[in-house]
C-alpha positions as CSV (number, residue, x, y, z in Angstrom):
1,X,29.1,-36.2,-12.2
2,X,25.3,-37.2,-11.3
3,X,23.5,-35.8,-8.4
4,X,21.8,-38.8,-7.2
5,X,18.2,-38.3,-5.8
6,X,18.2,-40.8,-2.8
7,X,20.8,-43.1,-1.0
8,X,18.6,-46.2,-2.5
9,X,21.2,-48.0,-4.7
10,X,18.3,-49.0,-7.4
11,X,17.7,-45.5,-7.6
12,X,21.4,-44.6,-8.3
13,X,21.7,-46.9,-11.1
14,X,18.3,-45.8,-12.5
15,X,19.7,-42.2,-12.2
16,X,22.5,-43.2,-15.0
17,X,20.9,-46.1,-17.0
18,X,17.4,-45.8,-16.4
19,X,16.3,-44.0,-19.2
20,X,15.2,-45.4,-22.6
21,X,18.2,-45.3,-24.7
22,X,21.1,-45.5,-22.3
23,X,21.5,-49.4,-22.2
24,X,21.0,-49.8,-26.0
25,X,23.9,-47.3,-26.8
26,X,26.1,-49.2,-24.4
27,X,24.8,-52.5,-26.2
28,X,26.0,-51.0,-29.6
29,X,29.6,-50.2,-28.0
30,X,30.0,-53.5,-25.9
31,X,28.2,-56.2,-27.3
32,X,28.1,-55.2,-31.5
33,X,31.7,-53.4,-30.8
34,X,30.7,-50.4,-32.7
35,X,32.8,-47.4,-31.7
36,X,32.0,-44.2,-34.0
37,X,28.9,-42.2,-33.6
38,X,27.8,-43.2,-37.3
39,X,28.2,-46.5,-36.5
40,X,26.2,-46.6,-33.1
41,X,23.7,-44.4,-35.0
42,X,22.8,-47.0,-37.4
43,X,20.9,-48.9,-34.2
44,X,17.8,-50.8,-35.1
45,X,16.0,-48.9,-32.8
46,X,16.7,-45.3,-34.8
47,X,18.3,-43.1,-31.9
48,X,17.9,-39.5,-32.9
49,X,21.3,-38.1,-32.7
50,X,20.9,-34.9,-30.5
51,X,19.7,-37.9,-28.1
52,X,22.7,-40.2,-29.2
53,X,24.8,-37.1,-28.7
54,X,23.6,-36.8,-25.0
55,X,23.7,-40.2,-24.0
56,X,27.2,-40.4,-25.1
57,X,28.5,-37.5,-23.5
58,X,26.9,-38.9,-20.0
59,X,28.4,-42.3,-20.5
60,X,31.6,-40.4,-20.8
61,X,31.0,-38.3,-18.1
62,X,29.8,-41.3,-15.7
63,X,32.9,-43.0,-16.3
64,X,30.9,-45.8,-18.3
65,X,33.1,-45.4,-21.9
66,X,35.7,-43.4,-23.0
67,X,36.0,-41.0,-26.3
68,X,39.4,-40.7,-28.0
69,X,39.7,-38.5,-31.3
70,X,40.9,-40.5,-34.4
71,X,44.2,-39.8,-35.2
72,X,43.3,-39.6,-39.2
73,X,40.5,-38.0,-38.8
74,X,39.8,-35.0,-36.6
75,X,35.9,-35.0,-36.9
76,X,35.4,-39.1,-35.6
77,X,35.8,-40.0,-32.6
78,X,36.2,-43.5,-31.0
79,X,34.0,-44.8,-28.0
80,X,35.2,-47.7,-26.0
81,X,33.8,-49.3,-22.8
82,X,35.4,-48.9,-19.7
83,X,35.6,-51.7,-17.0
84,X,32.9,-50.0,-15.1
85,X,30.8,-50.6,-18.1
86,X,31.9,-54.1,-18.5
87,X,31.6,-54.7,-14.7
88,X,27.3,-53.8,-16.1
89,X,27.3,-57.3,-18.0
90,X,25.9,-59.8,-15.5
91,X,23.1,-57.8,-14.5
92,X,22.2,-56.5,-18.2
93,X,22.1,-60.7,-18.6
94,X,20.3,-61.0,-16.1
95,X,17.7,-58.4,-17.6
96,X,18.1,-60.0,-20.7
97,X,17.2,-63.6,-19.4
98,X,13.9,-61.9,-17.8
99,X,12.8,-60.1,-20.8
100,X,13.5,-63.5,-22.5
101,X,11.4,-65.5,-19.9
102,X,8.5,-62.9,-19.2
103,X,8.3,-60.6,-22.6
104,X,8.4,-63.3,-25.4
105,X,5.3,-65.7,-26.7
106,X,6.5,-69.2,-27.4
107,X,6.9,-68.8,-30.6
108,X,8.9,-65.5,-30.9
109,X,12.7,-65.8,-31.3
110,X,14.8,-62.8,-29.5
111,X,17.3,-60.9,-31.2
112,X,20.9,-62.1,-30.7
113,X,23.1,-59.6,-29.2
114,X,26.2,-60.6,-28.9
115,X,26.7,-61.3,-25.4
116,X,27.1,-64.7,-23.5
Protein backbone atom coordinates (compact mmCIF):
# COMPACT_ATOMS: atom_id res chain seq x y z
CA UNK A 1 0.00 0.00 0.00
CA UNK A 2 0.99 3.59 -0.55
CA UNK A 3 2.53 5.80 2.11
CA UNK A 4 0.53 9.01 2.20
CA UNK A 5 2.20 12.41 2.39
CA UNK A 6 -0.34 13.86 4.81
CA UNK A 7 -3.72 13.48 6.48
CA UNK A 8 -5.37 15.80 3.92
CA UNK A 9 -8.07 13.85 2.02
CA UNK A 10 -7.27 15.66 -1.26
CA UNK A 11 -3.57 14.96 -0.88
CA UNK A 12 -4.28 11.28 -0.25
CA UNK A 13 -6.43 10.78 -3.34
CA UNK A 14 -3.85 12.65 -5.41
CA UNK A 15 -1.19 10.29 -4.08
CA UNK A 16 -3.16 7.50 -5.80
CA UNK A 17 -4.76 9.03 -8.90
CA UNK A 18 -3.09 12.41 -9.25
CA UNK A 19 -0.54 11.61 -11.94
CA UNK A 20 -0.97 12.18 -15.66
CA UNK A 21 -2.08 8.62 -16.55
CA UNK A 22 -3.94 6.78 -13.77
CA UNK A 23 -7.43 8.19 -14.38
CA UNK A 24 -7.03 7.67 -18.12
CA UNK A 25 -6.14 4.01 -17.56
CA UNK A 26 -9.19 3.68 -15.31
CA UNK A 27 -11.30 5.37 -18.00
CA UNK A 28 -10.25 2.72 -20.51
CA UNK A 29 -11.18 -0.09 -18.11
CA UNK A 30 -14.39 1.35 -16.66
CA UNK A 31 -15.90 3.47 -19.45
CA UNK A 32 -14.60 1.76 -22.58
CA UNK A 33 -14.57 -1.74 -21.06
CA UNK A 34 -11.09 -2.52 -22.29
CA UNK A 35 -9.72 -5.35 -20.22
CA UNK A 36 -6.41 -6.48 -21.70
CA UNK A 37 -3.06 -4.70 -21.74
CA UNK A 38 -3.15 -4.58 -25.53
CA UNK A 39 -6.62 -2.98 -25.59
CA UNK A 40 -5.76 -0.42 -22.92
CA UNK A 41 -2.45 0.45 -24.64
CA UNK A 42 -4.39 1.66 -27.70
CA UNK A 43 -5.80 4.67 -25.81
CA UNK A 44 -5.78 7.85 -27.91
CA UNK A 45 -3.32 9.60 -25.54
CA UNK A 46 -0.55 7.12 -26.56
CA UNK A 47 0.66 5.85 -23.19
CA UNK A 48 4.11 4.20 -23.15
CA UNK A 49 3.97 0.51 -22.33
CA UNK A 50 6.30 0.82 -19.33
CA UNK A 51 4.07 3.56 -17.87
CA UNK A 52 0.95 1.46 -18.52
CA UNK A 53 2.54 -1.50 -16.75
CA UNK A 54 3.38 0.70 -13.77
CA UNK A 55 -0.11 2.23 -13.55
CA UNK A 56 -1.88 -1.13 -13.87
CA UNK A 57 0.30 -2.55 -11.08
CA UNK A 58 -0.41 0.53 -8.94
CA UNK A 59 -4.18 0.23 -9.51
CA UNK A 60 -4.10 -3.46 -8.58
CA UNK A 61 -2.02 -2.69 -5.47
CA UNK A 62 -4.48 0.02 -4.40
CA UNK A 63 -7.48 -2.26 -4.92
CA UNK A 64 -9.02 -0.25 -7.76
CA UNK A 65 -8.76 -3.04 -10.32
CA UNK A 66 -8.32 -6.79 -10.27
CA UNK A 67 -5.93 -8.75 -12.46
CA UNK A 68 -6.65 -12.28 -13.61
CA UNK A 69 -4.82 -14.59 -15.99
CA UNK A 70 -6.56 -15.82 -19.13
CA UNK A 71 -7.58 -19.46 -18.96
CA UNK A 72 -6.66 -19.99 -22.61
CA UNK A 73 -3.48 -17.90 -22.96
CA UNK A 74 -0.95 -17.63 -20.12
CA UNK A 75 0.43 -14.39 -21.56
CA UNK A 76 -2.85 -12.48 -21.35
CA UNK A 77 -4.21 -10.86 -18.20
CA UNK A 78 -7.62 -9.26 -17.74
CA UNK A 79 -8.18 -6.11 -15.70
CA UNK A 80 -11.57 -5.30 -14.15
CA UNK A 81 -12.70 -2.42 -11.95
CA UNK A 82 -13.54 -3.07 -8.31
CA UNK A 83 -16.30 -1.44 -6.27
CA UNK A 84 -13.65 0.95 -5.00
CA UNK A 85 -13.01 2.14 -8.59
CA UNK A 86 -16.71 2.36 -9.40
CA UNK A 87 -17.23 4.49 -6.28
CA UNK A 88 -14.90 7.08 -7.88
CA UNK A 89 -17.35 7.64 -10.75
CA UNK A 90 -19.30 10.55 -9.18
CA UNK A 91 -16.05 12.44 -8.53
CA UNK A 92 -14.76 11.71 -12.03
CA UNK A 93 -18.06 12.82 -13.54
CA UNK A 94 -17.88 16.08 -11.58
CA UNK A 95 -14.38 16.68 -12.96
CA UNK A 96 -15.61 15.92 -16.47
CA UNK A 97 -18.47 18.41 -16.10
CA UNK A 98 -16.11 21.08 -14.76
CA UNK A 99 -13.72 20.46 -17.66
CA UNK A 100 -16.52 20.72 -20.22
CA UNK A 101 -17.70 23.97 -18.63
CA UNK A 102 -14.33 25.73 -18.34
CA UNK A 103 -11.79 24.09 -20.65
CA UNK A 104 -13.62 23.97 -23.98
CA UNK A 105 -14.38 26.73 -26.46
CA UNK A 106 -18.03 27.33 -27.43
CA UNK A 107 -17.68 25.55 -30.77
CA UNK A 108 -15.54 22.71 -29.43
CA UNK A 109 -17.21 19.38 -28.73
CA UNK A 110 -15.78 17.17 -25.94
CA UNK A 111 -15.08 13.52 -26.71
CA UNK A 112 -17.66 11.08 -25.41
CA UNK A 113 -16.12 9.02 -22.63
CA UNK A 114 -18.80 6.38 -22.24
CA UNK A 115 -20.07 7.47 -18.84
CA UNK A 116 -23.45 8.98 -18.04
